[in-house]
N, C-alpha and C positions, 0 to 999 in steps of 0.2 A: 458475218452473217454476208450471202452471196449477194449479190442484187437483184436476181430475179426472185431468189426466195422473199426477201425483202418485201420488192413489189407484189407477190402475191402474198403476203402478212398483210400489206396496205390495203391493198382489194379486198380482202377477205375484212378488214377493222371498219371497211366504211359502209361496206354492205350491209352494218348492222343494223341503222337507222337507230328510229328513240322509241323508248317505250313510253305507253300512253299516260297519261299523269294521272298519277294515285295521290290516295293521302297516307299517311303514318310511314313506318316503316317501310317498306316496300316499295316505298318513293323515294328515299335517302339513300337506302340500303346498295342499289346499283347507279354505278356513272353510265351511263347510256355512253357517252362520248366516250370511256376507256374499254367496252363490253367487242370482247370477242364473241359473235354468235355461232351457235349449233342448233341446228334441226334437222330433226329427227326423228323418226315413231317409237322413243324407247327411252323408258325413263331415265336411264342409268344419266347419272350426275348428282350435283347438288340442288336441294331446293331450298325454299324461306319458304314455309308455311305456318299460315294463322288459321289456326279450328275453331268455330265460333259453334256454342255448345246451346241447344236450349234450357232453361230451366223451370221449376213450378213458376216461377214469379217474373218470368222474362229471361232475357239471356244473358248467358254469366259471361264470366270475364275472357276476352280472346285469348289463345295461349299461343304462344310464337314458336317454333322450334325449325331448327335443322333437320334435313331428311339426306342422307346418301341413297342413291338408288343404285347397285351394281347388275352388271352386265348379266351376270350368272339368276337374275334373278331374288335376290335378297334386299334389301335395306332396314338400314337403322337410321332413328332420328333421337335427337337430344331436344327434349323441351325444356323450352323457356321461363315455366311456373315452378320446377324447386320439388313437385309432389309425388312423382315419378322415378322411377327409373329409366333407363334409352327404351327407345320401343325398337324391337328387331322383328324382322316379318320376311314373306317372298310375297313378290309380285311375278302376273302373268298379261301378256296381252291379249284380249278377247276379241277385240274388232277395232276397226279405222279411228284411232287417236282413242279408245279407250283400253281400260285394265282395271285389273282384280286383282286387289291387295288384301293379305290379311297379317297382325303382329300381334307383338305379347306386351305388357308391360308389367310390372311389380308394385304396389303402392306400400307402406310402412308407416308403422303409427308414429307416435313422439317417440316411441323407445326404443324403434329402428324393428319393430318385431313387425313379420310380412304380416300386412292387413288381405290384402286381396293380392288375385292373379287376372288382370282384364285382356282379354281377345280382341281384337278389331277385327270385324270388316268392312272394307271398304270399295269405293267405285272412283274409279279417277276418270275424266274428262280430257283430253291434251286440246290446247287451243290451236289453230289452224299451223301459224308460224313455229308452235312447239316452246312456244318460252311461257307460258302459263299452263298450269291444272287447275278445276276444280270437279269436287268431289261430294261425295257424303260418308258417312260413318255411322256403323252400329258398335256398339261396346256392347261383351259379354262380361261383366264381373263375376269371378267366381271370390268363394273361402280357402284358404290354406287348404281343404281338404278336398277342392274339387268339386265341392254345390254351388251349381249356380244364385246366386244373390238379387242380380238385376242384369237386364236387360234393357240398355239407353239408345236406341236409333234416333234419326233425326239432328245429329250434328253433322257440318258442313265447313268444307273448308275452302281456299285457294291457297295454290301455292304460285312462286317464281322463282325461273328456272335460274341460275348464279351462273357466269361465264367467268373465264380467267379475266383479271386487268391490268392494263398495260399501265406500268410504273412511271414518276418524274424522270425518273432515268435511264429508261428501255432504251434508249436509241444510243446515249452513249456504254451503257453497259454489255452493246453485244458488237461494240469498239473493242472491248478488252480480250485479248488473247487469251 
């Protein structure tokens, strides 16, 4: 690596700052001292999401997911609860740090027969530094024939933008031919 490139990379790395202290998975999944910052007004990139859903007797368990937004307005999410397929969808920017999205996933019964199709309608609000998102969702649940079974408003989420991290052997590796 040439010296000017290495110096630019080091300056970019040092400008990253530290994430605010958080509890749980978001606090431990990122290593702030290794993160390379990305700040812009696009969702493009990979995020760690935590979905909070209301239930009839109080909040349901939080669902973690890894969400990847593409530059062309598509996205895919891999939920961590094992009850549904990956969610696939589309997103658009609708204002200053504001975005709108829609997505779809399938749910199967114990016999692996399709039981429902869920459509999500999503509002996203990006933080000023571009490192976090918060928002709300509305889930419209259909049976396999396309009839609406239920509409569930009121879920909320937070997301943390993931960034490349420098491994311990980075500088030695860069010296290799």
